[in-house]
Every structure is written in structure tokens, then in C-alpha cells.
C-alpha positions as a Markdown table, in Angstrom:
| # | Residue | x | y | z |
|---|---|---|---|---|
| 1 | Met | 73.6 | 20.8 | 9.3 |
| 2 | Gln | 70.1 | 19.6 | 9.6 |
| 3 | Lys | 69.1 | 15.9 | 11.2 |
| 4 | Val | 67.0 | 13.9 | 9.0 |
| 5 | His | 65.1 | 11.0 | 11.3 |
| 6 | Cys | 63.9 | 7.7 | 9.2 |
| 7 | Leu | 61.5 | 5.7 | 10.6 |
| 8 | Lys | 61.4 | 2.2 | 10.0 |
| 9 | Val | 57.6 | 0.5 | 9.3 |
| 10 | Met | 57.5 | -2.7 | 10.3 |
| 11 | Met | 56.5 | -5.1 | 8.1 |
| 12 | Glu | 55.3 | -9.0 | 7.7 |
| 13 | Lys | 54.8 | -10.7 | 4.7 |
| 14 | Ile | 51.5 | -12.6 | 5.5 |
| 15 | Lys | 50.0 | -16.1 | 3.6 |
| 16 | Phe | 45.7 | -16.0 | 3.7 |
| 17 | Gln | 44.3 | -18.8 | 2.5 |
| 18 | Phe | 40.6 | -20.3 | 2.5 |
| 19 | Lys | 38.2 | -22.9 | 2.1 |
| 20 | Phe | 34.4 | -22.0 | 0.9 |
| 21 | Lys | 31.6 | -23.8 | -0.1 |
| 22 | Tyr | 28.9 | -23.2 | -2.7 |
| 23 | Thr | 25.6 | -24.5 | -2.9 |
| 24 | Tyr | 22.9 | -23.0 | -6.0 |
| 25 | Val | 20.9 | -23.9 | -8.8 |
| 26 | Asp | 21.0 | -21.2 | -11.2 |
| 27 | Ile | 22.8 | -18.1 | -10.2 |
| 28 | Leu | 26.8 | -18.4 | -8.9 |
| 29 | Pro | 27.4 | -16.4 | -5.8 |
| 30 | Glu | 30.6 | -14.0 | -5.7 |
| 31 | Ile | 33.3 | -13.6 | -3.1 |
| 32 | Arg | 35.6 | -10.3 | -3.1 |
| 33 | Ile | 38.5 | -10.7 | -0.5 |
| 34 | Tyr | 39.8 | -7.7 | 0.9 |
| 35 | Ile | 42.8 | -6.7 | 3.6 |
| 36 | Asp | 42.1 | -3.2 | 4.7 |
| 37 | Asp | 40.5 | -1.5 | 1.5 |
| 38 | Asp | 43.1 | -3.9 | -0.7 |
| 39 | Leu | 41.1 | -6.2 | -3.3 |
| 40 | Lys | 42.8 | -9.4 | -2.9 |
| 41 | Phe | 40.9 | -11.5 | -4.6 |
| 42 | Val | 37.5 | -12.1 | -6.7 |
| 43 | Thr | 36.5 | -15.7 | -6.9 |
| 44 | Glu | 33.3 | -17.4 | -8.6 |
| 45 | Asn | 33.2 | -21.3 | -7.5 |
| 46 | Glu | 36.7 | -21.2 | -6.3 |
| 47 | Glu | 37.0 | -23.8 | -3.3 |
| 48 | His | 40.3 | -22.5 | -2.5 |
| 49 | Cys | 42.2 | -19.4 | -2.6 |
| 50 | Glu | 45.2 | -18.4 | -1.3 |
| 51 | Phe | 47.6 | -15.1 | -1.4 |
| 52 | Trp | 49.9 | -12.9 | 0.3 |
| 53 | His | 50.2 | -9.6 | 1.8 |
| 54 | Glu | 52.3 | -7.1 | 3.5 |
| 55 | Cys | 50.9 | -6.0 | 6.7 |
| 56 | Asp | 52.4 | -3.2 | 8.8 |
| 57 | Phe | 52.9 | -3.8 | 12.7 |
| 58 | Ser | 49.3 | -2.2 | 13.2 |
| 59 | Asp | 45.7 | -2.5 | 12.7 |
| 60 | His | 43.9 | -4.4 | 9.9 |
| 61 | Val | 40.5 | -6.1 | 8.7 |
| 62 | Leu | 40.2 | -9.0 | 6.6 |
| 63 | Arg | 36.7 | -8.6 | 4.8 |
| 64 | Ile | 34.8 | -10.8 | 2.6 |
| 65 | Glu | 31.6 | -9.2 | 0.9 |
| 66 | Arg | 29.4 | -12.4 | -0.9 |
| 67 | Ser | 27.3 | -10.7 | -3.4 |
| 68 | Gly | 24.9 | -12.5 | -6.3 |
| 69 | Lys | 22.0 | -13.1 | -4.5 |
| 70 | Thr | 18.7 | -11.3 | -5.8 |
| 71 | Asn | 15.0 | -11.8 | -4.7 |
| 72 | Lys | 14.2 | -14.0 | -8.2 |
| 73 | Cys | 17.2 | -16.1 | -7.2 |
| 74 | Pro | 16.5 | -19.8 | -5.8 |
| 75 | Glu | 18.4 | -20.3 | -2.7 |
| 76 | Gln | 22.0 | -19.9 | -2.7 |
| 77 | Thr | 24.4 | -20.0 | -0.2 |
| 78 | Val | 28.5 | -19.7 | 0.6 |
| 79 | Glu | 29.9 | -21.1 | 3.3 |
| 80 | Leu | 33.3 | -20.4 | 4.6 |
| 81 | Lys | 34.6 | -23.6 | 5.9 |
| 82 | Gln | 38.3 | -22.8 | 7.0 |
| 83 | Val | 40.4 | -19.8 | 7.2 |
| 84 | Val | 44.5 | -20.3 | 7.7 |
| 85 | Ile | 46.5 | -17.1 | 8.4 |
| 86 | Asp | 50.4 | -17.4 | 8.6 |
| 87 | Gly | 50.2 | -21.4 | 8.6 |
| 88 | Ile | 47.5 | -20.9 | 11.8 |
| 89 | Asp | 43.8 | -22.5 | 11.2 |
| 90 | Ile | 42.4 | -19.5 | 13.2 |
| 91 | Arg | 38.8 | -21.4 | 13.2 |
| 92 | Asn | 38.2 | -20.7 | 17.0 |
| 93 | Ile | 39.1 | -17.4 | 16.8 |
| 94 | Leu | 36.4 | -16.7 | 14.1 |
| 95 | Trp | 33.6 | -17.7 | 16.1 |
| 96 | Ile | 34.5 | -15.1 | 19.2 |
| 97 | Lys | 36.3 | -11.6 | 16.7 |
| 98 | Ser | 34.3 | -12.1 | 13.3 |
| 99 | Tyr | 31.0 | -10.9 | 12.8 |
| 100 | Asn | 28.6 | -11.0 | 9.5 |
| 101 | Glu | 26.3 | -8.0 | 8.4 |
| 102 | Asn | 23.6 | -9.2 | 5.9 |
| 103 | Tyr | 21.9 | -7.1 | 3.7 |
| 104 | Trp | 18.6 | -8.4 | 4.1 |
| 105 | Pro | 16.5 | -8.0 | 0.7 |
| 106 | Glu | 14.0 | -6.0 | 0.2 |
| 107 | Pro | 10.0 | -5.8 | 0.7 |
| 108 | Trp | 11.1 | -9.8 | 2.6 |
| 109 | Ala | 13.2 | -7.8 | 5.1 |
| 110 | Ser | 10.0 | -5.3 | 5.8 |
| 111 | Gln | 7.8 | -8.2 | 5.5 |
| 112 | Gln | 9.5 | -9.6 | 8.4 |
| 113 | Arg | 9.8 | -6.7 | 11.0 |
| 114 | Glu | 6.3 | -5.9 | 10.3 |
| 115 | Ala | 5.3 | -9.4 | 11.6 |
| 116 | Gly | 7.6 | -8.8 | 14.4 |
| 117 | Val | 10.6 | -10.7 | 13.2 |
| 118 | Val | 14.1 | -9.5 | 14.9 |
| 119 | Leu | 16.8 | -9.9 | 12.2 |
| 120 | Glu | 20.3 | -10.3 | 13.8 |
| 121 | Asp | 22.6 | -8.1 | 12.8 |
| 122 | Pro | 25.5 | -8.2 | 12.9 |
| 123 | Val | 25.8 | -11.6 | 14.2 |
| 124 | Ile | 28.9 | -12.9 | 15.7 |
| 125 | Gly | 31.1 | -15.9 | 14.5 |
| 126 | Glu | 28.3 | -17.1 | 11.1 |
| 127 | Thr | 30.4 | -18.1 | 8.7 |
| 128 | Val | 27.3 | -19.7 | 6.5 |
| 129 | Phe | 26.1 | -16.9 | 3.9 |
| 130 | Gly | 22.6 | -17.0 | 3.2 |
| 131 | His | 22.1 | -13.5 | 2.1 |
| 132 | Asn | 24.4 | -10.2 | 0.7 |
| 133 | Cys | 27.1 | -9.5 | 3.3 |
| 134 | Thr | 30.2 | -8.7 | 4.8 |
| 135 | Trp | 31.9 | -11.0 | 6.9 |
| 136 | Thr | 34.4 | -9.1 | 8.9 |
| 137 | Leu | 37.5 | -10.1 | 11.1 |
| 138 | Pro | 40.1 | -7.6 | 12.6 |
| 139 | Phe | 43.5 | -8.2 | 13.7 |
| 140 | Thr | 46.4 | -7.3 | 13.9 |
| 141 | Ser | 49.8 | -7.3 | 12.8 |
| 142 | Pro | 52.2 | -9.1 | 13.8 |
| 143 | Phe | 49.7 | -11.5 | 13.6 |
| 144 | Tyr | 51.5 | -14.3 | 16.0 |
| 145 | Asn | 51.0 | -12.0 | 18.5 |
| 146 | Tyr | 47.4 | -11.2 | 18.1 |
| 147 | Val | 46.9 | -14.9 | 18.0 |
| 148 | Met | 48.9 | -15.1 | 21.7 |
| 149 | Glu | 47.0 | -12.6 | 23.1 |
| 150 | Trp | 43.6 | -14.4 | 21.7 |
| 151 | Leu | 44.8 | -17.3 | 23.8 |
| 152 | Arg | 45.6 | -15.2 | 26.9 |
């Protein structure tokens, strides 16, 4: 008789909550929120959003993609005001563990570089998105252990 080995994958169901502040004149910015490669939420001007996601006990990535900014667009920003994961406001973690990669518009980016301006990329802890960008926060599950590890 052959033995069958079953692995039980440990999982946790985590609640994610976000608060945004939008500043725009004519063209509304768009926000897409992903856990790993799973699209969880698309928001257009919602200041609050929340969802649940099941995470196995391993490494994960929370990613926010901001789009809608063009060269013809007047001033437009999105500010990530708050992130609460599993009931924990992770404001202090964001300043150190998250990073933002901007998609600088052309020809503006080339003009800045030619003028000697160094365009930061990635920007650690940035939560105000003035350009199209991808904001990333790597984390692990179980989330409580991740927070406790960060506190040490």
C-alpha cells in the first residue's frame, strides 16, 4: 500500500483597509490595489476602501498602482492617508518598509535629467503620489508575526 502525504497549507484571512485623499481639477486619478498579482480593488475617487484576502503563511506583496496622470493633465495627486491591516494601523511601518517607483513623464523627465536634476527612484516611505507610480509594501503572513518582527 502506498502512503499519501498531504501538506496542510496554513492560511489566514486578513482585512485590508485604506484611506485616500484625492486632489485634481478635471481628470480623476485611478487606483488599483493588488495582493501579490491578485487585483483586489479598483477605486476612482473613493476615499475609503476595504477588502479581505486569504494569505498563506509566506512572503507577499501589497501593491498600489496609481494611473491617470498625463502631460495634458493639470495638477493631480493621490495621498495614501492610512493603511490598516488585520486591525493594525501600520503608519510607522510604511515609512521604512514601503517604497514608491514613479513613472516620470517624458519629455519632462529627460529635461530634468539634462538640467542635472536627479529623479529619485525608488522613494522609500513615499505616500503622496503626484505621478503615475507603483507603491509597494512587502510583508509576510502571519501578519501579526510580521508586525512583531518589525517592532524588535
